[in-house]
MDTraj code that builds the backbone (N, CA, C; nanometers):
import mdtraj as md
import numpy as np

residues = "MET ALA ALA LYS ALA THR THR GLY TYR SER TYR LEU ALA PRO GLU TRP GLN ASN ASN ALA LEU ILE SER VAL LYS THR ASP THR TYR SER PHE GLY ILE MET LEU LEU GLU ILE VAL CYS CYS ARG SER SER ILE GLU VAL ASN VAL GLN ILE PRO ASP GLU ILE ILE LEU SER ASN TRP VAL TYR ASN CYS PHE MET GLY GLY GLU LEU GLU LYS LEU VAL GLU ASP GLU ASN VAL ASP PHE VAL ASN LEU GLU ARG MET VAL LYS VAL GLY LEU ILE".split()
xyz = np.array([
    [1.9669, -0.7920, 2.7997],
    [1.8922, -0.7067, 2.7098],
    [1.8885, -0.5653, 2.7676],
    [1.9211, -0.4682, 2.6893],
    [1.9258, -0.3290, 2.7335],
    [1.7851, -0.2735, 2.7500],
    [1.7706, -0.1876, 2.8488],
    [1.6413, -0.1234, 2.8715],
    [1.6151, -0.0220, 2.7613],
    [1.4944, -0.0176, 2.7175],
    [1.4568, 0.0744, 2.6108],
    [1.4124, 0.2070, 2.6714],
    [1.4717, 0.3143, 2.6284],
    [1.4363, 0.4463, 2.6795],
    [1.3050, 0.4923, 2.6176],
    [1.2222, 0.5501, 2.7004],
    [1.0964, 0.6045, 2.6497],
    [1.0961, 0.7544, 2.6713],
    [1.0323, 0.8216, 2.5822],
    [1.0224, 0.9662, 2.5955],
    [0.8774, 1.0021, 2.6195],
    [0.8576, 1.1087, 2.6903],
    [0.7224, 1.1540, 2.7185],
    [0.7205, 1.3046, 2.7228],
    [0.6049, 1.3576, 2.7268],
    [0.5896, 1.5016, 2.7299],
    [0.5290, 1.5436, 2.8623],
    [0.5762, 1.6582, 2.9108],
    [0.5127, 1.7195, 3.0289],
    [0.3797, 1.7750, 2.9826],
    [0.3034, 1.8344, 3.0710],
    [0.1746, 1.8902, 3.0331],
    [0.1964, 2.0110, 2.9444],
    [0.1260, 2.0136, 2.8362],
    [0.1493, 2.1142, 2.7337],
    [0.0488, 2.2280, 2.7431],
    [0.0998, 2.3470, 2.7277],
    [0.0143, 2.4640, 2.7236],
    [-0.0666, 2.4632, 2.5949],
    [-0.1774, 2.5339, 2.5916],
    [-0.2605, 2.5370, 2.4701],
    [-0.1846, 2.5820, 2.3454],
    [-0.0797, 2.6617, 2.3610],
    [-0.0019, 2.7083, 2.2459],
    [0.0615, 2.5918, 2.1700],
    [0.1016, 2.4871, 2.2421],
    [0.1623, 2.3708, 2.1771],
    [0.0626, 2.3018, 2.0854],
    [-0.0600, 2.2901, 2.1303],
    [-0.1613, 2.2200, 2.0531],
    [-0.2075, 2.3001, 1.9322],
    [-0.2025, 2.4307, 1.9411],
    [-0.2508, 2.5171, 1.8338],
    [-0.1402, 2.5655, 1.7418],
    [-0.0194, 2.5114, 1.7583],
    [0.0961, 2.5534, 1.6781],
    [0.1175, 2.7043, 1.6847],
    [0.0908, 2.7608, 1.8012],
    [0.1100, 2.9047, 1.8208],
    [0.2522, 2.9300, 1.8725],
    [0.2848, 3.0558, 1.8891],
    [0.4165, 3.0958, 1.9368],
    [0.4433, 3.0377, 2.0753],
    [0.5564, 2.9727, 2.0899],
    [0.5969, 2.9124, 2.2162],
    [0.6906, 3.0092, 2.2873],
    [0.6675, 3.0278, 2.4167],
    [0.7492, 3.1221, 2.4924],
    [0.7800, 3.0651, 2.6303],
    [0.8479, 3.1436, 2.7109],
    [0.8775, 3.1058, 2.8484],
    [0.7463, 3.0867, 2.9250],
    [0.6449, 3.1639, 2.8902],
    [0.5150, 3.1503, 2.9565],
    [0.4571, 3.0103, 2.9362],
    [0.4841, 2.9514, 2.8230],
    [0.4348, 2.8171, 2.7944],
    [0.4957, 2.7171, 2.8918],
    [0.6254, 2.7250, 2.9142],
    [0.6914, 2.6360, 3.0087],
    [0.6438, 2.6614, 3.1511],
    [0.6203, 2.7860, 3.1845],
    [0.5714, 2.8205, 3.3170],
    [0.4333, 2.7603, 3.3407],
    [0.3475, 2.7673, 3.2397],
    [0.2139, 2.7071, 3.2496],
    [0.2255, 2.5574, 3.2745],
    [0.3079, 2.4905, 3.1974],
    [0.3243, 2.3456, 3.2101],
    [0.3764, 2.3086, 3.3484],
    [0.4743, 2.3836, 3.3982],
    [0.5279, 2.3581, 3.5314],
    [0.4206, 2.3787, 3.6373],
    [0.3435, 2.4851, 3.6247],
    [0.2392, 2.5147, 3.7223],
    [0.1346, 2.4054, 3.7297],
    [0.0902, 2.3571, 3.6151],
    [-0.0092, 2.2502, 3.6125],
    [0.0478, 2.1229, 3.6739],
    [0.1721, 2.0907, 3.6405],
    [0.2342, 1.9714, 3.6966],
    [0.2471, 1.9819, 3.8485],
    [0.2835, 2.0987, 3.8988],
    [0.2947, 2.1196, 4.0431],
    [0.1588, 2.1034, 4.1107],
    [0.0542, 2.1605, 4.0520],
    [-0.0796, 2.1473, 4.1099],
    [-0.1262, 2.0024, 4.1098],
    [-0.0912, 1.9278, 4.0068],
    [-0.1267, 1.7853, 4.0031],
    [-0.0581, 1.7086, 4.1155],
    [0.0661, 1.7400, 4.1418],
    [0.1394, 1.6734, 4.2495],
    [0.0789, 1.7099, 4.3846],
    [0.0525, 1.8365, 4.4047],
    [-0.0021, 1.8840, 4.5321],
    [-0.1398, 1.8243, 4.5589],
    [-0.2243, 1.8204, 4.4570],
    [-0.3630, 1.7761, 4.4742],
    [-0.3837, 1.6270, 4.4467],
    [-0.2799, 1.5590, 4.4015],
    [-0.2872, 1.4144, 4.3716],
    [-0.3998, 1.3812, 4.2740],
    [-0.4083, 1.4574, 4.1653],
    [-0.5069, 1.4296, 4.0612],
    [-0.4611, 1.4899, 3.9299],
    [-0.5252, 1.4514, 3.8217],
    [-0.4847, 1.5015, 3.6908],
    [-0.5446, 1.6394, 3.6644],
    [-0.4966, 1.7034, 3.5605],
    [-0.5399, 1.8403, 3.5302],
    [-0.6853, 1.8482, 3.4861],
    [-0.7366, 1.7391, 3.4315],
    [-0.8785, 1.7321, 3.3948],
    [-0.9341, 1.6041, 3.4536],
    [-1.0368, 1.6168, 3.5332],
    [-1.0979, 1.5021, 3.6005],
    [-1.2482, 1.5088, 3.5788],
    [-1.3026, 1.4107, 3.5110],
    [-1.4458, 1.4137, 3.4798],
    [-1.5319, 1.3509, 3.5889],
    [-1.4737, 1.2676, 3.6716],
    [-1.5494, 1.2026, 3.7788],
    [-1.5378, 1.2814, 3.9088],
    [-1.6017, 1.3965, 3.9110],
    [-1.5995, 1.4831, 4.0289],
    [-1.7417, 1.5085, 4.0755],
    [-1.7537, 1.5512, 4.1993],
    [-1.8856, 1.5767, 4.2558],
    [-1.9458, 1.7084, 4.2079],
    [-1.8606, 1.8063, 4.1873],
    [-1.9053, 1.9410, 4.1488],
    [-1.8409, 1.9765, 4.0150],
    [-1.9198, 2.0227, 3.9169],
    [-1.8631, 2.0560, 3.7847],
    [-1.7470, 2.1556, 3.7898],
    [-1.7436, 2.2434, 3.8893],
    [-1.6348, 2.3411, 3.9007],
    [-1.4998, 2.2749, 3.9290],
    [-1.5004, 2.1471, 3.9662],
    [-1.3770, 2.0762, 3.9982],
    [-1.3155, 2.0051, 3.8773],
    [-1.3804, 2.0100, 3.7623],
    [-1.3322, 1.9364, 3.6448],
    [-1.1934, 1.9821, 3.6028],
    [-1.1733, 2.1115, 3.5879],
    [-1.0431, 2.1657, 3.5464],
    [-0.9658, 2.2051, 3.6720],
    [-0.8551, 2.1359, 3.6935],
    [-0.7782, 2.1510, 3.8165],
    [-0.7394, 2.2954, 3.8464],
    [-0.6844, 2.3652, 3.7493],
    [-0.6369, 2.5015, 3.7749],
    [-0.7505, 2.5943, 3.8165],
    [-0.8681, 2.5793, 3.7580],
    [-0.9824, 2.6621, 3.7979],
    [-1.0282, 2.6295, 3.9396],
    [-1.0326, 2.5002, 3.9710],
    [-1.0753, 2.4574, 4.1038],
    [-0.9774, 2.5061, 4.2105],
    [-0.8476, 2.4912, 4.1835],
    [-0.7460, 2.5363, 4.2791],
    [-0.7568, 2.6869, 4.2994],
    [-0.7747, 2.7610, 4.1917],
    [-0.7878, 2.9065, 4.2019],
    [-0.9082, 2.9446, 4.2886],
    [-1.0217, 2.8801, 4.2641],
    [-1.1419, 2.9097, 4.3417],
    [-1.1241, 2.8749, 4.4892],
    [-1.0588, 2.7631, 4.5175],
    [-1.0317, 2.7258, 4.6562],
    [-0.9363, 2.8255, 4.7215],
    [-0.8353, 2.8669, 4.6474],
    [-0.7385, 2.9639, 4.6997],
    [-0.8069, 3.0968, 4.7311],
    [-0.8829, 3.1473, 4.6372],
    [-0.9499, 3.2758, 4.6566],
    [-1.0561, 3.2690, 4.7668],
    [-1.1177, 3.1524, 4.7843],
    [-1.2193, 3.1351, 4.8873],
    [-1.1638, 3.0956, 5.0230],
    [-1.0312, 3.0840, 5.0334],
    [-0.9702, 3.0454, 5.1601],
    [-1.0044, 2.9030, 5.2004],
    [-1.0170, 2.8152, 5.1007],
    [-1.0567, 2.6769, 5.1255],
    [-0.9526, 2.5772, 5.0750],
    [-0.8266, 2.6011, 5.1042],
    [-0.7204, 2.5139, 5.0561],
    [-0.7311, 2.3721, 5.1114],
    [-0.7974, 2.3562, 5.2239],
    [-0.8130, 2.2216, 5.2806],
    [-0.8881, 2.1278, 5.1869],
    [-0.9703, 2.1814, 5.0978],
    [-1.0428, 2.0992, 5.0004],
    [-0.9471, 2.0299, 4.9026],
    [-0.8324, 2.0901, 4.8797],
    [-0.7373, 2.0370, 4.7822],
    [-0.6663, 1.9119, 4.8310],
    [-0.6533, 1.8986, 4.9616],
    [-0.5764, 1.7878, 5.0179],
    [-0.6609, 1.6931, 5.1015],
    [-0.7899, 1.7139, 5.1035],
    [-0.8860, 1.6310, 5.1764],
    [-0.8409, 1.6064, 5.3193],
    [-0.8185, 1.4830, 5.3566],
    [-0.7862, 1.4493, 5.4955],
    [-0.6370, 1.4342, 5.5215],
    [-0.5540, 1.4846, 5.4336],
    [-0.4096, 1.4742, 5.4501],
    [-0.3618, 1.5704, 5.5587],
    [-0.2579, 1.5298, 5.6281],
    [-0.1963, 1.6137, 5.7297],
    [-0.0864, 1.6945, 5.6607],
    [-0.1121, 1.8220, 5.6344],
    [-0.0172, 1.9048, 5.5588],
    [0.0142, 2.0334, 5.6333],
    [0.1254, 2.0911, 5.5977],
    [0.1639, 2.2229, 5.6467],
    [0.0975, 2.3245, 5.5539],
    [-0.0018, 2.3948, 5.6034],
    [-0.0799, 2.4834, 5.5174],
    [-0.0028, 2.6063, 5.4701],
    [0.1008, 2.6440, 5.5406],
    [0.1849, 2.7546, 5.4931],
    [0.2567, 2.7110, 5.3648],
    [0.3146, 2.5915, 5.3669],
    [0.3821, 2.5404, 5.2472],
    [0.2824, 2.5084, 5.1364],
    [0.1662, 2.4567, 5.1728],
    [0.0625, 2.4302, 5.0727],
    [0.0244, 2.5587, 5.0008],
    [0.0027, 2.6645, 5.0763],
    [-0.0336, 2.7922, 5.0142],
    [0.0770, 2.8422, 4.9219],
    [0.2014, 2.8268, 4.9622],
    [0.3139, 2.8683, 4.8772],
    [0.3162, 2.7906, 4.7460],
    [0.2978, 2.6580, 4.7570],
    [0.3008, 2.5760, 4.6353],
    [0.1834, 2.6098, 4.5437],
    [0.0673, 2.6360, 4.6012],
    [-0.0491, 2.6733, 4.5204],
    [-0.0240, 2.8060, 4.4495],
    [0.0341, 2.9010, 4.5201],
    [0.0648, 3.0308, 4.4578],
    [0.1612, 3.0126, 4.3411],
    [0.2643, 2.9314, 4.3594],
    [0.3588, 2.9062, 4.2495],
    [0.2883, 2.8382, 4.1343],
    [0.2057, 2.7400, 4.1636],
    [0.1342, 2.6683, 4.0589],
    [0.0390, 2.7549, 3.9791],
    [-0.0198, 2.8538, 4.0453],
    [-0.1164, 2.9416, 3.9790],
    [-0.0535, 3.0578, 3.9032],
    [0.0732, 3.0850, 3.9289],
    [0.1393, 3.1958, 3.8594],
    [0.1517, 3.1597, 3.7175],
])
top = md.Topology()
chain = top.add_chain()
for i, resn in enumerate(residues, 1):
    res = top.add_residue(resn, chain, resSeq=i)
    for name in ("N", "CA", "C"):
        top.add_atom(name, md.element.get_by_symbol(name[0]), res)
traj = md.Trajectory(xyz[None], top)
């Protein structure tokens, strides 16, 4: 029996949901959110968090980046913080 192919969507920018003009910026947004999800090992919206500011991933990452608190994003993981900062910058662009 042949395997059935499934299709899925990457994370969609708000323009996709509102039937607004789609541009390169839309793809960049989707890529950035996906990268931040991989780096932080969580979804873009998480309701079971300790602090309400952590609900929306991109806002939380931005606040951690601006506050110099990138270690909060990876908890107790052993990471190269130079590369972490680079990936966060790409994700936030």
